[in-house]
N, C-alpha and C positions, 0 to 999 in steps of 0.2 A: 662386627661389621668386616667388612671385606677391607685389605690394601689397597683394591683397584681404585681407579676414578667412578665404580659403578654402587652405588649405596646398596647394603646386603645384611641381612642379618639371620643367623640360624634359629629356630625356633626353643629347640630344646634350649640353647643355651639363654635363650630371653627369658624362659620361665624364673621368676625370683626374681628380677629386674627391679629396682625403686622405681615408679612414676612421680615423676616432680612438675610442682607449677609454675607458672613464668620466675614467680620469687625465689624459687628453688627448694619451696619446701615438701617434704617428702609426704604423697597424699596415698600412695596405693604401692600395691604389688602386681606385677604382671602372671598373670596364671596359667592363658590360653592364649592362641591367635584363632580366631573364628575365620575362615575361609570359605569361598565360593566358588564351586567350581564353573569353568567356561566351556562352550561350546568344543573348542579347539584343543582340550586337553588340560589348558592351564589351568589355573585357582587363582581368584583375587583374595586379598584381603580385606573384609571389612569390618574388623574391629580387633580389639583386644577385651579378653577377659581379665579385669583387674579387681583383684580383692583390697576393701577399704576396711576403716577402722569396724570394730566386730565382727572379723571376719566373714565379712557379706561382698560377694562376689555379683559385680556390675560388670556392663557393657560402655566400654570405651571406646566410640566409631574412629577409625582410622582418619576420619577429617579432621578430629581435634587431637590428633597427635603433631606435632610439629616437628620433631627428631627422634631421632633411636641411634643410638651409640651404645659402644661397651659400658656396662654397669648403668645404664641410664635412657630414661624416655621421658621425653618433655610433652607435656599437654599443654593445653591452652587453659586448663583449670576449670573448665565447667564440666558435669556428668551427670547422666540420669541417674539416677539411685535404685530405681527397681531392680528387684533381683532377675540376675541373667538367664534367660530362658534360649536358648538354643531356634531358631525358625527353621522352617521347610527348607531342605535343600542345603544349608548351612553343616558345615564340618568343623570339628576343632583339631588342629594341628595336633595337639599332644593327646587329647582325648580320644581321638577316633583315625589318624592315620598314625604315628609312630608304631614299630614294632608290625606295622601292615606288611602281609608277602605280596611281591611284584615279581613279575615275570622282566629280564632283560631281553630286547628285541634283536641282541646279538646270537641269539642261539644258545649263550651259556648257561639257559638255565635260570633259578629263582634265588631270589634274595630277601633280606630284611631292610626293613626303613628303620634307621638309626636315629637321623636327623634329616630337617628340609629345610632347605634356604629359600628364603624370599627376597626378591631383588626390585629395585624401584626403577620402573618403565619411564621413558620419558613424559609420560603423561603423570606423572609423581605418585601414578599407582604400585601397591606392594602385590607383586605376584608371586608363584612358586616357582622357583628356577631350576634348582639342584636338589638332589638326594644323596644324602649318605648312607650307603647301604652295606650289609654285611651278609655273604654268602659261604654256605656250609663249605668247610675245608673238604676236597676230594681226595681220595686215596684209600689206605688200607682203613679198616675200623679202629686201629689204634690212634694212628693220628687224626679222626675225626674225634675222638675220647680227649686227645690231649690239647687240639685246638679249638676255639669257637670260631674259626674262618676266616679269611680276609677281607675287607674293607676295600670301599672304593668309593669314588664321588661321580655322579654320573649326572647328566641333562636330564632334564623333565623327561624329553621326548626317547630317551633310551628305554624306557619299561613302559610297561602295561598293568594296569590291575591295581592302581592307586587308590580310584575312586570307585570302582565296578566293584565286583562280587567276590574279591579276592578274601581268604581268612583274615578276618577282622583283629585289630590290636590284641596284642597278648593280652588279657585279663591280669597277669603278673607284674607287668609294668604300671597298667593304671593304677593298681594298688599301691605300688612301690612308691608313685608319683603321688599320693596321698595319705602316706604314711605318718605325716607331721600332723594331720589335722583330727579336730578332736571328735567324738561320735555325733555331737548336734551337726557340726557340719558337714563331716562324711555324708550322712542322713539325707541332708539337704542336696549334695551333688547325685547320690543314687537317685532322687528322686526326678533329675533332670535327664537321666538317660533313657533309653528304649529299656522295652522287657526283656530282651536279650543279653544286652550288655549288662544289665543289672544284675543278671544272676549270674554270668560270668564272672564279675567283680563279685560278687558276694561268695563265689567259690573260691577265690584267691586268699580271702581273710582268714585270719585264726579264729577259731572257735569263740575266743573271748571278747574278741574285737568287734565280731560281726553281732554277737550277742547285746552288745551295748548299742551298737549302730539300729539293730531292730527295734531297741525300747525307744528310739528317736523318731521313728517313721509312724507315718499316718497308718491308719487300719488295712487298709485294703493293698498299700503296696507292700507290708510285711508278710501279709497274708499270701500276694504274690509270691513274695522272696522263697517265703520257707516252704511251698507247695512244689515249688521248680526246683528245689535241692531234692537229692538223694534221701530218700526216707530216714535212712540210719545217721547222714550228717545232718539231717534236720532234728533228730532227738539228741543231737548232741551239744546243737546251739540251745535247744529247750533246758537242757543240762547246766549250761554255762549260765543262765538267764537268771536274775535273781525270781524267785518261787512268784510273787505276786506278778512280774511282768511274763513270765509265764504261761502263767493261770489265764491274765490277760488275753494271750494270743490263743492259747488252747481255745478257749471260750469261741473266740473268733474264725476259728478254721471249721471244714465240713466236719460232721459226727465221726465219718470214717475214717478221716484223715487224722483227726485229733487221737482216735482211740489207737490206730496203729501205733503213732509218736510217742503214747503214754506209755504203752508196753513196749519199746524199743529204749525208751529211757532208764537211767539209773532208776535201780527202786525205790532208795531213798528219796530220792527229789520227786520222782512221781507220785509219791506219796506226800509228798510236800503239796504238789499242784491239786492232786484229787482232795486234798481237804479245803483250799482256798476255793475249789470249784463249787464247794458246797454251801458256799453263801453267795448272797445277793451283792454283785460289781459294788454298787453303792452304800455297802456297810462297811464298818470297821473290819469285819473277816473278809469281805471282798478286796479291799483294798491292802491289807498287810502284809510286808513280810514275815514271814516265816523263821528268819535267821539274823534275829538282832543279837546284841553283844550281850552273856549272860553269861555269870561269874559269881562263885560260893562267896558268902559272905567273909570268909577266911582269906580270900584272895587279897592280896598287898596291892597298894596304889600303882608301883613300878610296874606289875605285869599287865595292869588294866590300861596303862598307859602305853605299854608295848602292843597290845591287841589295837588299840586305837590308832598306832603309829601305821598299821599296814597299809599299802599303798591302793589296793584293790576296794577297802572299805569306803562304801560312800558316804558324803560329809556328815549327811541328814542320819544315818545310822551309827557314825563316830560320835556323833552329840552326847549320846546316853548310851550308860553301862547299865545292865538290869542284875540286880542279886536276888538271886533264888535259892531255893533247896534243891536237891538233886530230887530227879536229873535236870541235866544242864543244857539240855535241847529241848525246842517244842516239841509236843506240851511240856512244860518245865513242870519241876517241883513249884511249891506257893512262891508266890512273889514277894519277895520282902521290901521293896522298893527300887528306887533307882539312883543314880548319881551321874549328875552333869560333869562334863569335859571340864570345867573351867574350874569346878571344886575340886577336881583331882589334881590338878594344876597347883592348889593352895597347900595340900595335904604332903606329910613327910612321904616318902617312898615306901618305908618298912608298915606303913597304916593299914588296919584293914579295912576293905571298903564297906563294911556291915557295920562300921563303927560311925561312916558319915553319910548315913542314908539321908536323901532328901525329905522334910516334913510334910512335903504337899503329896500325899500317896493318891495321884490322879491317874486313872487308867479307864478304859470302855470295854463293853462286852461287844462280842464279836458281831451282834445283831444291832447295834447303834448306828443308825442311820448315818451319813454324810455330814448334815447339819449338826449333830450333835459332837460328833468328834472335831468338827471345825469349831464351833464354841469352845469346847474343853481345850484345846490345843492354843487359841485367840486368850481365852480368858488366865490362863498361867504362862503365856510366851513361850510355846513348848515347838520343838523343830520337830520331835517325834513324841509317840504316845503310847503305852501299853497296851496290849490287850489282852485282857486276860476272860476264864471262864467263871463258872459258877463257884467255881471251888476255890477260884484265887491262883489256879497256875496260869501261867504266862502260855499262849497261844502263837504270839509276834508282836510288832508295833507299825503302826500307821506313821509316815513321814511326812514332813512338810510337801516334799514335790510328788506324794503320791495324791495327795488331796488336790494340790494344784492341778493333777493331770485330771483328775474328776471332777474340777469346778469350772475348767475351759471347756471353750466349745470344742466338737468332736473333731474339728478340722482347724485346729489354733496352728498345729505345724505348717499347713499351707497357705496361711495367710502372711501376706508380705507386710512388714513392718508401715508406718505412715510415711507418707514421704511428701515434700513441701507442695502448693497447690499446682506451680509449675510445672512440676515433674524434673527439677534439676534443681543442681546444689554447686555453689563454689567449692575446690577441692580444696583452697585453700583453708576455708571454714573447717573441713575435717579436719585437717592439720593442726590448726589452733588449738580446735577442743580436745584432739588427742593429748598435745602439748601440756594443755590445762591438766588433764585429767592425771597424767603424770607425773605432776606438779604437785596433784594433793594429794596421790600414794605415795610421793617422798614425802 
């Protein structure tokens, strides 16, 4: 807040601030400010985008905010819990305006928006009032290399282009603001952006990061993203994806695009995808990953545990080690059996895994339908199941998340969670529920 008598806050500094209900319980965190541009150049804040329990982003109307001060936002405690969706004409201060290029009206050139101040007027409305800017350093090429330029704060009427057709917010800054989100949450945000911004943001994400996000997106949006990228980059993303997810995506692409990307992929990765494309989508072969954990029978338990501890390994795949004859890549030599993670924890580190194989040699063939796969997994309480050919060689493994993806409706990622019939919830209830869950975990 400003130290002057006029209430003021800066948008970028407000992001991450805790929202409290009237009882003092922390119920959410601020993630953005929603503004509506006015006819005379100003923009009025209409609400905040806040994140409640479960990483859900919802809209908190500004009329339900009773105070904004350093380190805290106080609300009335009542909130509509439907997922936030930006309405026509609305802008997100962080998502749309920060780092936008503007032009100074004094003729000194352009600048970039670093932060935006909102003041409360006599009608108690919050309005965009001042901009904190950075403009390029003038002078020699060397001076521009060693300095990012001067910063200055100006009144809103001293610039043009803030809401117009100026260069959009840099996707780099937008990506940085979302770096702490898990792939599913970032995928939800990508769905809220327009197509152009979606491609810009995707272009700023690292290959592994974007690959994980694409796996969480609805079919139409991930096709849009992949076809909007440069072909070489799109092929790199497919390389980074799990083979089964890459195969699902390739199936959704136009035939000509799919063929081009397969030819640009790394040969080994492309071969895995082509093998999976040979099977129907709703069979074990169509659902399986070709990269399960595979070891030889003489491998010690300690080595298996080290393989499982890799951060990049999905939890479902980490649950099971497949013990096979050489070769140890799919299609492998004969599958001897599997060993579950819990069993490994109970054995001495130097014991060969071939001595502790699971007695239930459960596996399915690549043409087994979804119903057969789910029945076997449910019967034997498995989170993954081996897929073998007629000669007993391991082709891959189907994990429980793959099964759920195929059992749920195609649009399950786009469906909102159930909400109370009134569409509202007391924020203090969220706080109390979160406290109860934390206590249980403790």
